[in-house]
N, C-alpha and C positions, 0 to 999 in steps of 0.2 A: 494461297498463301505464298508470301512473297521471298523473293531467293534466301535476302537477309534473314528471315524467319525461318527458312527452311534448315540454313546455313548454321543455324542456335540448336533447332531444335537432333538434326543430329548430330550433332556437337557433343549435347544436355545424353542421347542415345549410348553415343561408345564411351567418355565419360564413367557415367553407370554399368557397362558392360563391365570393362574391365574393374572399376572397384569390387565391382561383388565376384570378376571372375577368381580375385586374389583372398578375398574374404575367404571364399569356397576354398582355394587352397589350406588357408591357418585350420580353419574349422576340420574339414578333413584331417592334417595333419592332427593338431590338437586330440579327434576324436580317435584317432585309431593310436594317440600314445594311452591316451586316457584308457581304450580295452586290452593291449599290451598289459598295462600294470594290476587291472581285475586279471585276467587271464592269470600271467605270472605269481600275483597275491593268489588267488585260489590252486593252481598247481602247490605254492611254495605250503599253502594251508594244508594240503593231504600229506605230502609227504609226513607234517610236523616239523615245521622252520621257518626261520624269518623270511620275507622278502629283503633280507636289508639294500639299498645300494653299496655298488664299489668301493664309493668315496664312504659310505660309513662304517661299511666292514675297516677297510683303512684306521680310519681313526678312531676304531672300539679295537683293533692288535694296535697301536700306538700307545693304549692308554696299559696295556698289563705290562706287568711285571717280565723280566730279562733274569730268564732262571739260567744260574750258572753250574749249580753243582748236578754236574754228569750222577748216572748210575754206578759206573767203576768209583769216584771219590766217595759214595755213601759209602760202596762197598770195605774202602777200604778205611775210613772213621769208624765201620764198626768192628773190621778185623783188628784193628789200633785197641777200640775200645772193651773186648774180650782178652787180649793177651795181656794188655793193663789187671783185667778181673783177676785171672788165674797167678799173676806175677805175688798180688798184693796178698792172693787165699799162701799161697808157697810161701812165701816172708812173716804170713800167720803162725806158723810152724817151725821157724829159726827157733835152735836149740833144741828140738824132739831129738832125742834119741832115739838110732836104727834101733827098730827090729824089723825083721824075716815076717811078710804078709799084715805088716802094720799098714793101719791107714787114719792111726788119732793120733791126738798129742801124748797118748801112752807111749805110742811108738809109730814110727814111721819104713816103710823103704823105698829104695830110688825109684820105683812104680807106682806104688800106691800114693806116694805125692804128686805127682804126674796127674793121676788119676783124680784125685781130690781136686786139685789145682784146678782141671779143666774143666769137671763137673761145674767150680760154683760159672763158668759159663759156657753156662751149658751145653756144653758138648762131650760126649760119650767118647773116654780109648779106654782102648782092653786093658786086662789087669795088666801083663806080664811084660817088662824090657821086650822083650823079643817078636812082641808082637806090633804093640804100640810102635816098633823101626818102621814095621806096614801103613803104617793112616797116612794120612796125609798127601804132603807132596818133598820131593825131596828138595834141599835145598845148597848149593854149593856153597863153602864155609867162608870163602870172602862175602856172602849175601845173607850171612848170615843175620836175625835181627828180633830183637829181647820179641820173649814169647813162641821161639822154632826148640825144639828138642832137640840134644844132642845123644849121641846113644856111644856107648866104649866098645869094647871089647877088652881083655883079661890077659894079664900072661899065659902066652901057652896056647891061647887059642882065637880062634875068629871068629866067634860067634859073639851075639851082643848077646853083654852081662851088665850094663848098667847106663842109666839114662838122666839129663838132669837138661834145665828150661836155663835158655839163655838169659840175662836177668838185664844186662847194660853191658852199653860197648864207651867205652871214654876212652878217648887218645890211641884209638889203632883198636886197641885189648875188648877180651871177649871174655865178660866175667859168666856162670850158670848159675843156678840153684839148685842143690841135687840132695840128696840123703848118704850120708855117706857110710861107709858100712862104719868105720871108726869113732867120727865128730858127729854125728847124726844130721838135722839139716843145716847148711851151710852155704858159703857163697867161695866160691873158686875161679883162680882164671885157666881158661882153658889152655892157653898158651902156655902154662905151667909145665916144665917138660915130664910130669908122669903122665896126663891128661893130654899132651901133645902126642906122646908116644901111644899113645890105646884108644885117639878117636876113630870113631869110625863113617860117621855121618850125622846130618841136619833133617830133620824132615819138618814141614810148615803146618802144623793142621786147623788153625781157622783162616 
């Protein structure tokens, strides 16, 4: 074999070897990745989940709507709805005469009005104003809202004798609906000199 032919032969062998090594590396990498993918799929199937790639997961999460309503917000909406229901029921008795022990439109007392009003909002209250004053949580006068119960004592006594429910707040003035012994179910301003004098506390039951 001539020197020239030997040179070409050696050059061809070198080129073939380099090419085959490079292809071998590519084949080995690709095969390894395929095997890893298959292993991931088998493990995912065993766990009962989808073997979604991170990029696909990101795309999927981007398509989901953003939730802005918090649990506390839902709770507040529900509470406001219950107060509205209770007030609507209380107003349906407006003008009904006062009657001790009454809970109907034939006659109503103060704690009876609170009882039937909150029953309509699926909240059960005790029967007497004294027991109702222990229900729910205490609310400071400045923080009273529609639906809150307000309790009063009476002349010469420090015991709870009367109860009503905040009906509205206008221009800083608080009004409550109650069953008055003299005028039946009506609305009065809590800041009225008489009611302000005997006001005891406020409770929130919703």
